[in-house]
C-alpha positions in Angstrom: 97.6 139.8 96.4 94.6 138.8 94.4 92.4 136.1 95.7 90.8 133.4 93.5 87.0 133.6 93.2 84.6 130.7 93.9 84.1 130.4 90.0 87.8 130.1 89.4 88.1 127.4 92.1 85.3 125.6 90.3 87.5 125.4 87.2 89.3 122.3 88.8 86.1 120.4 88.7 86.4 120.2 84.9 90.0 118.8 84.9 89.0 115.2 85.4 91.3 114.5 88.5 90.1 112.4 91.5 87.8 113.9 94.1 90.6 114.3 96.6 92.6 116.3 94.2 90.3 119.2 93.7 91.1 121.2 96.9 94.9 120.4 96.9 95.0 122.0 93.4 93.1 125.1 94.5 95.4 125.3 97.5 98.5 124.9 95.0 97.1 127.7 92.8 96.7 130.3 95.6 100.0 129.3 97.4 102.0 129.2 94.2 100.7 132.6 93.2 101.4 134.1 96.6 105.0 132.9 96.3 105.3 135.5 93.7 105.0 138.2 96.2 108.1 136.8 98.0 110.7 137.6 95.3 114.0 138.7 96.5 113.8 141.6 94.0 110.4 143.2 94.3 106.7 142.4 94.3 105.1 141.3 91.0 102.5 143.4 89.1 99.0 142.1 89.2 99.1 141.3 85.6 102.0 138.9 86.0 100.1 137.2 88.8 96.9 137.1 86.9 98.5 135.7 83.8 100.3 132.9 85.8 97.0 132.0 87.7 95.1 131.7 84.3 97.9 129.7 82.8 98.0 127.4 85.8 94.1 127.0 86.0 94.0 126.0 82.2 96.2 122.9 82.7 98.0 122.6 86.1 99.7 119.2 85.3 101.2 120.7 82.1 102.5 123.7 83.9 104.1 121.6 86.7 105.7 119.3 84.2 107.2 122.2 82.2 108.5 124.1 85.2 110.0 120.9 86.6 111.8 120.2 83.4 113.2 123.8 83.3 114.5 123.4 86.9 116.2 120.1 86.0 117.8 121.6 83.0 118.9 124.6 85.0 120.6 122.4 87.4 122.4 120.2 84.8 123.5 123.2 82.9 125.7 124.8 85.6 129.3 123.8 85.1 132.8 124.7 86.3 135.1 124.9 83.2 138.6 123.5 83.0 139.8 126.9 83.7 137.7 127.2 86.9 135.1 129.5 85.7 131.5 129.1 86.8 129.3 128.9 83.7 125.4 129.1 83.5 124.1 129.0 79.9 121.2 131.3 79.2 117.9 129.5 78.7 115.5 131.2 76.3 112.5 129.2 77.8 112.8 131.1 81.0 111.3 134.2 79.3 107.9 132.5 79.6 108.1 132.2 83.4 107.1 134.8 86.0 110.6 134.4 87.6 112.6 135.6 84.5 113.8 138.8 86.2 115.2 136.7 89.1 116.7 134.3 86.7 118.5 137.3 84.8 119.5 138.7 88.2 121.1 135.3 89.0 123.0 135.1 85.8 124.5 138.6 86.5 125.3 138.2 90.2 125.5 134.5 91.0 123.6 135.1 94.2 122.5 131.8 95.7 119.5 133.4 97.3 118.1 134.1 93.8 118.9 130.6 92.5 117.1 129.2 95.5 114.0 131.2 94.9 113.9 130.4 91.1 114.3 126.7 91.9 111.6 127.0 94.5 109.3 128.6 92.1 109.8 126.0 89.3 109.7 123.0 91.6 106.7 124.2 93.8 104.2 121.9 92.3 106.4 118.9 92.0 105.0 116.9 95.0 101.5 118.0 94.7 98.9 115.4 95.7 97.2 114.1 92.5 94.7 111.3 92.7 94.9 109.5 89.3 94.4 105.9 88.7 96.5 106.1 85.6 99.6 107.0 87.9 99.0 103.7 89.7 98.8 101.8 86.5 102.0 103.3 85.3 103.8 102.5 88.5 102.6 99.0 88.4 104.0 98.7 84.9 107.3 100.0 86.2 107.2 97.5 89.1 106.6 94.6 86.7 109.3 95.8 84.4 111.9 95.7 87.2 110.8 92.2 88.1 111.3 91.1 84.5 114.6 92.7 84.5 115.8 90.9 87.6 114.2 87.6 86.3 116.4 87.7 83.2 119.5 89.1 85.1 122.7 87.1 84.4 125.2 88.0 87.2 128.7 88.7 85.8 131.7 86.5 86.8 133.3 89.5 88.6 130.5 89.3 91.3 133.0 87.2 93.2 135.1 90.3 93.7 131.9 92.0 95.3 131.5 88.8 97.4 135.0 89.3 98.7 134.3 92.8 99.9 130.9 91.8 101.6 132.5 88.9 103.4 135.1 91.3 104.6 132.6 93.8 105.9 130.8 91.0 108.0 134.0 89.8 109.7 133.2 88.9 113.2 129.4 88.6 112.6 127.3 87.4 115.4 123.6 87.4 116.0 123.4 88.5 119.6 120.6 90.6 121.1 117.7 89.5 119.0 114.7 91.4 120.3 111.9 91.4 117.7 109.0 93.8 117.9 106.0 94.9 115.9 106.6 97.7 113.6 104.6 100.9 113.3 103.7 100.4 109.7 100.8 98.8 108.2 100.8 94.9 107.7 99.6 92.6 105.0 96.7 91.4 106.9 93.8 93.9 106.6 92.6 95.9 109.5 95.6 95.2 112.0 96.7 98.5 113.0 97.4 98.0 116.7 99.8 96.0 118.9 96.9 94.1 120.3 95.4 93.1 116.9 98.8 92.0 115.6 99.6 90.0 118.8 96.2 88.3 118.8 96.5 87.2 115.2 100.2 86.3 115.5 101.2 83.0 114.1 104.7 81.5 114.2 105.5 80.0 110.9 107.9 77.1 110.6 110.3 79.2 108.4 110.8 81.5 111.3 110.8 79.0 114.0 113.5 76.9 112.2 116.0 79.8 112.7 114.7 81.3 116.0 113.5 78.4 118.0 116.7 77.8 119.8 116.9 81.6 120.7 113.4 81.5 122.2 114.0 78.3 124.1 116.8 80.2 126.0 113.9 82.0 127.9 115.4 85.4 127.2 113.3 86.1 124.2 109.4 86.2 124.1 106.7 85.9 121.6 104.0 88.6 121.3 101.5 86.0 122.6 103.2 83.0 124.0 100.0 81.1 124.3 99.5 80.8 120.6 100.8 77.6 119.0 103.5 77.2 116.3 101.5 76.9 113.0 102.1 77.1 109.3 98.8 78.7 108.7 98.3 82.3 108.1 99.6 84.8 105.4 103.0 84.2 104.2 103.3 86.9 101.5 103.4 90.7 101.5 100.7 93.0 99.9 101.6 95.5 97.1 99.9 99.0 96.9 100.8 102.4 95.6 100.7 105.7 97.2 101.2 109.3 95.6 104.9 110.3 95.2 104.8 113.4 92.8 102.7 114.8 90.0 103.9 112.2 87.6 104.3 109.0 89.5 103.1 106.8 92.3 105.3 104.9 94.7 105.1 101.1 95.4 105.2 100.0 99.0 104.6 96.4 100.2 103.1 95.6 103.6 104.6 92.6 105.4 102.8 89.9 107.2 102.7 90.3 111.1 105.2 87.6 112.0 107.6 88.6 109.3 107.5 92.3 110.2 108.0 91.1 113.9 111.1 89.3 113.0 112.5 91.8 110.6 112.5 94.4 113.3 114.7 92.2 115.5 117.0 91.2 112.6 117.3 94.8 111.6 118.4 95.9 115.1 121.2 93.2 115.1 122.2 94.1 111.5 122.4 97.9 112.1 124.2 97.4 115.4 126.8 95.4 113.7 127.2 97.9 110.8 127.9 100.6 113.4 131.1 98.9 114.5 132.2 97.4 111.2 134.5 99.0 108.6 131.3 100.7 107.2 130.8 102.6 110.5 131.8 105.9 109.0 130.5 105.2 105.5 126.9 104.1 106.4 125.2 106.1 109.1 121.6 105.0 108.9 120.3 107.3 111.5 121.9 110.5 110.1 121.8 111.8 106.5 124.0 114.8 107.4 127.2 113.0 106.4 125.9 112.5 102.8 124.8 116.1 102.7 128.2 117.3 103.7 129.8 115.4 101.0 127.4 116.7 98.4 128.2 120.3 99.5 131.9 119.5 99.3 131.4 118.0 95.8 129.6 121.1 94.5 132.4 123.3 95.6 135.3 121.2 94.4 134.0 118.8 91.8 136.0 116.1 93.6 133.0 114.1 94.9 129.9 112.9 92.8 126.5 112.1 93.8 124.7 109.0 92.4 120.9 108.3 92.8 119.2 105.2 91.6 115.7 104.5 90.2 113.5 102.0 91.9 116.5 101.2 94.1 114.8 99.1 96.8 112.9 97.0 94.2 116.1 96.4 92.1 118.1 94.5 94.8 118.1 91.0 93.3 117.7 87.9 95.6 120.0 86.1 93.4 122.7 88.8 94.0 122.1 88.7 97.8 122.3 85.0 97.9 125.8 85.1 95.9 127.5 87.7 97.9 126.4 87.5 101.5 128.0 85.1 104.1 125.9 82.2 105.3 125.7 83.4 108.9 124.0 86.6 107.6 122.2 85.2 104.7 120.1 82.8 106.9 118.6 85.6 108.7 117.8 87.4 105.5 116.2 84.3 104.2 114.2 83.6 107.3 112.6 86.9 107.4 112.0 87.5 103.7 108.6 87.0 102.0 109.2 85.6 98.5 105.6 86.3 97.3 103.5 89.4 96.8 99.8 89.8 96.6 99.3 92.1 93.6 96.5 94.8 93.3 94.3 92.4 91.3 94.5 89.9 94.3 96.8 87.4 92.4 99.8 86.1 94.1 103.2 86.4 92.4 106.8 85.1 93.1 109.3 87.9 93.1 112.9 88.1 92.1 113.8 91.1 94.4 115.4 90.5 97.7 112.8 92.5 99.6 110.2 95.2 98.6 110.1 98.6 100.1 108.2 97.9 103.4 110.7 95.2 104.7 112.7 96.5 107.7 115.8 94.9 106.3 115.5 96.6 102.7 117.2 99.8 103.5 120.2 98.5 105.6 120.8 95.7 102.9 120.8 98.0 100.0 123.0 100.4 101.7 125.6 97.6 102.4 125.5 96.4 98.8 126.0 99.9 97.3 128.9 100.5 99.7 130.5 97.2 98.8 130.2 98.0 95.1 131.9 101.4 95.6 134.6 99.9 97.8 135.2 97.1 95.3 135.8 99.6 92.5 137.9 101.9 94.6 140.3 99.3 96.1 140.7 97.6 92.6 141.7 100.9 91.0 144.0 101.8 94.0 145.9 98.6 93.3 145.8 99.0 89.5 143.6 95.9 89.2 140.6 95.0 86.9 137.5 94.8 89.0 135.7 93.2 86.0 138.1 90.3 86.1 136.8 87.4 88.3 139.0 86.7 91.3 141.0 89.9 91.1 140.5 91.0 94.7 141.4 87.6 96.0 145.0 88.4 95.1 145.1 91.1 97.8 146.5 89.5 101.0 145.2 91.8 103.5 141.9 93.7 102.7 142.2 95.6 106.0 145.5 97.2 104.8 143.8 97.9 101.4 140.8 99.5 103.0 143.0 101.6 105.2 145.2 102.6 102.2 142.0 103.5 100.1 139.8 105.2 102.6 141.6 105.5 106.0 139.1 105.2 108.9 136.3 106.6 106.6 136.2 110.0 108.2 136.2 113.1 106.1 138.1 115.5 106.4 140.8 113.3 108.0 144.5 113.7 108.9 145.2 110.3 107.3 146.4 110.3 103.8 144.0 108.2 101.7 144.1 107.2 97.9 140.3 108.0 97.6 137.9 110.3 99.3 135.7 108.1 101.5 132.3 107.3 100.1 129.0 107.6 101.9 125.8 105.6 101.3 122.4 106.3 102.7 120.0 103.9 100.9 120.5 104.7 97.2 122.0 108.1 97.8 125.7 107.5 97.0 128.5 109.9 97.2 132.0 108.9 96.0 135.2 110.1 94.6 135.0 111.4 91.1 137.6 109.0 90.0 135.6 105.9 90.6 132.2 107.3 89.5 132.2 106.0 86.0 133.1 102.4 87.0 130.7 102.5 89.9 127.9 103.3 87.6 129.0 100.6 85.2 129.1 98.0 88.0 125.7 99.0 89.2 124.1 98.8 85.7 125.7 95.3 85.2 123.9 94.2 88.5 120.6 95.2 87.4 120.4 98.7 88.9 119.2 101.9 87.0 120.9 105.1 87.5 118.6 108.1 87.8 120.3 110.6 85.6 118.0 113.5 86.6 119.1 113.3 90.2 122.7 112.2 89.8 125.4 115.0 89.5 128.8 114.2 88.3 131.9 115.6 86.7 132.2 119.3 85.9 128.6 120.0 87.0 128.6 122.7 89.8 125.6 121.2 91.4 125.0 118.3 93.8 122.2 116.7 95.6 122.1 114.1 98.2 119.5 113.1 100.9 117.2 116.0 100.1 119.9 118.7 100.2 120.8 120.7 97.1 124.1 122.6 96.8 125.6 124.9 94.1 129.3 125.8 94.5 129.1 125.1 98.2 125.9 127.1 98.8 122.8 125.5 100.2 120.0 126.2 97.5 117.6 123.5 98.6 114.2 124.5 97.1 111.0 124.7 99.1 108.7 121.7 97.9 105.0 122.0 98.5 103.2 118.9 99.4 99.8 118.1 100.8 97.9 115.1 101.9 94.4 114.3 100.5 91.9 117.0 101.2 88.1 116.8 100.6 85.3 119.1 101.9 87.0 119.1 105.2 90.7 118.9 106.1 91.9 115.9 108.2 94.3 115.9 110.9 97.2 114.7 108.8 96.7 117.2 106.1 96.2 120.0 108.8 99.5 119.2 110.5 101.2 119.1 107.1 100.1 122.6 106.1 100.9 124.0 109.6 104.4 122.5 109.0 104.5 124.3 105.6 103.6 127.6 107.2 106.5 127.2 109.7 108.9 126.1 106.8 107.8 129.2 104.8 108.8 131.3 107.8 112.3 129.8 107.9 112.7 130.4 104.2 111.5 134.0 104.6 108.4 133.5 102.3 106.0 135.8 104.2 103.3 136.0 101.5 103.2 132.2 101.2 103.1 131.9 104.9 100.2 134.3 105.2 98.2 132.3 102.4 98.8 129.0 104.4 97.9 130.4 107.8 94.6 131.8 106.2 93.8 128.4 104.9 94.5 126.7 108.3 92.3 129.3 110.1 89.4 129.3 107.7 89.0 126.0 105.9 86.7 123.5 107.7 88.4 120.9 109.9 87.2 117.4 110.5 85.8 117.1 114.0 85.7 120.8 114.6 82.4 123.0 114.4 83.0 126.7 114.7 80.4 128.3 117.1 79.9 131.5 115.0 80.0 131.8 111.2 83.0 134.1 111.3 84.8 132.2 113.9 88.4 131.2 113.0 89.7 127.6 113.5 91.1 127.1 116.9 94.8 126.6 116.0 97.5 127.7 118.4 100.1 130.2 117.7 103.3 129.6 119.7 106.9 131.0 120.0 108.3 127.7 121.0 110.7 126.5 118.3 111.1 122.8 119.4 109.0 121.0 116.9 109.1 117.8 119.0 107.6 119.4 122.0 104.4 117.6 122.8 102.4 120.6 124.1 103.3 122.7 121.0 102.7 120.4 118.4 100.4 121.6 115.5 101.2 125.1 116.4 102.0 128.0 114.2 105.3 129.5 115.0 105.5 133.3 115.5 107.3 135.8 117.5 104.3 138.1 118.4 101.9 135.6 120.1 98.3 136.9 120.7 95.9 134.1 120.1 93.0 136.4 120.4 90.9 134.1 118.2 90.9 131.4 121.0 88.6 130.9 123.8 90.1 132.0 127.2 89.5 130.8 130.7 90.7 133.2 133.4 92.3 132.6 136.8 90.6 134.5 139.5 93.0 134.8 142.3 90.3 135.8 144.8 87.9 133.0 143.9 90.6 130.4 143.5 88.8 129.3 140.4 89.3 125.5 139.6 88.1 123.7 136.5 87.4 119.9 136.9 90.8 118.3 137.6 93.0 121.4 136.8 93.9 124.0 139.2 94.6 127.1 137.2 97.7 129.1 138.0 97.2 131.6 135.2 94.9 132.2 132.3 94.6 129.4 129.6 93.6 129.3 126.1 91.8 126.4 124.3 93.0 125.0 120.9 93.2 121.8 119.0 96.1 119.3 118.6 96.5 115.7 117.5 96.1 112.8 119.8 94.6 109.4 120.3 90.9 109.3 119.7 90.2 105.9 121.1 92.4 103.3 122.9 92.0 99.8 123.9 93.2 98.5 127.2 95.9 95.7 127.0 95.5 92.7 129.3 98.4 91.1 131.3 99.1 88.6 128.6 101.1 91.3 126.7 103.3 91.9 129.7 106.1 89.6 128.2 106.1 91.3 125.0 106.5 94.8 126.6 109.1 93.3 128.8 111.0 92.4 125.7 110.8 95.9 124.5 112.2 97.1 127.6 115.2 94.8 127.5 115.8 95.8 124.0 115.9 99.5 125.0 118.4 98.7 127.5 120.5 96.7 125.0 120.5 99.5 122.4 119.5 102.9 123.6 119.9 104.4 120.1 117.0 102.2 118.7 114.4 104.9 117.7 111.6 102.3 117.8 112.2 101.0 121.3 111.5 102.3 124.8 114.0 104.4 126.8 115.2 102.6 129.9 113.0 103.5 132.8 110.1 104.7 130.6 106.7 103.3 131.8 105.3 100.7 129.4 102.0 102.0 128.0 98.9 100.2 129.2 96.6 101.1 126.2 96.9 100.5 122.5 96.0 103.6 120.4 93.4 102.6 117.6 93.5 105.8 115.7 94.4 109.5 116.1 92.4 112.6 115.5 91.7 116.1 116.5 91.9 116.5 120.4 91.3 119.8 122.5 93.8 121.1 124.9 94.3 124.0 127.3 97.5 125.9 127.2 98.7 128.6 129.7 99.0 132.0 128.1 
């Protein structure tokens, strides 16, 4: 494999991208080129590799755009004819790609391994980090366009049918077990990253106290800092910012004010707990994407299930729509925890027409509920030969429980129950539904202000389906390997390092050995923030491990391999005669020293926060499945992590 020279690396400095983009593009170049050595057919000739590198260096963004376009067209072109034949039309443009032999081989053999490799190569640069202010400007324009669309949206008369379904979903609603907490994400107030900072600055707005004062008076619920008074002062609006999403776009996120984030987390827990016991319990599983993925796989094999994806889905949920269809008992909590104004990047404050921006803890479950209700409305209407676009149609159904059972059964699939439609699944804006209701579902979504992402929606005779990050063709998993890095400058930071190590482990799972070697070389040789090698040729002290559990604390930030040597790491040996000890550790066997990620500095919490942590413990007992809570019996932490970074550790050999 040819390695780029320093002069070729320097070519990126003439491309005009942001400072943090230079090294990721270098890494993209060598990684993408090394992937050519992992072809399922044979290794590529040096001429093919050199030609690809030169093309990529000349204009990487143009190459990424062209290849992503080819991949999307390939996915859309694969169809199953009315006679049941699998057809993949020949695309002349593939001749100009280095994977043309693999593409031809796939056309002949229909081997899904070849298709996955071709898609991986074409999509490889799709999520590359690009720091470009123009992307943020484009994203801001899109955000404002959605707001303008929602502001002029006229809800159709048939929205009452949707209201009937939503009210049916929330039968028996109660707001028990309200245990609010601080979220892990950033907040609108600058510089508040820790629980202590959030609690010290906590104010309790009248808007929240109006709803929750009675609960707090019961003595079962506590404030983060009970000594603070109820005031109207403080920030009452979220803050909009943009983060990289892919080579061509940035993603908008909104950071919520501290007290609203705190209340949203409690309301979210109650909301999601109710959904798990409602008629949606088998249609909306917010902690598990696999059910959506299974339906996508089934649809790719049978064409009986379609997958629908939406553009700017979280920003497109209109507050007017939410007010119109949700029952009052639920709506008052959505209103109390909602921020109706947003601070724009230019510091101006703007009222918003959306229910909640991405960043609100209630955004995801609410949109999942709405999309589910839309599919259910269309499906039930069609099952009873009713016109869903006619106001009051569903009111004529005497018992929606019977109608739901007739249409979807208990929502499980496959099921022994005979149902009129294959049960739908909603995970955010990832929707899977029976092919017979797809066209009307899309029509209903568009009339309510949503925009269908045609590039990622697969319907009808197409032999391809995608949902929740899994891609299937005729039932075969052909999910591409997407390469994505964090910002990298002269030294790699801990987040970027962890991401590249994860990519190396992922490459092993895909069988991409050349790509894996390139990434491992980068991890071992590129300078790391906070780590200074003792010798010029010393490799970075990164651990190799055979432990497969990614969540194992001791083996985090470790490169997975079967033949573990770690000869590049410092060793301290256990001498059985001298009974060697090192500070507080009594060595029972030899140990090696490597780096990991951990808290760099913590701040002790005083006793005034005991009540807050006590509420977390109660919440964990109330719902053990809450991923943000503490497990029963777990010791409440006595320190608040300020930031994480590189840490040193000793590991037994």
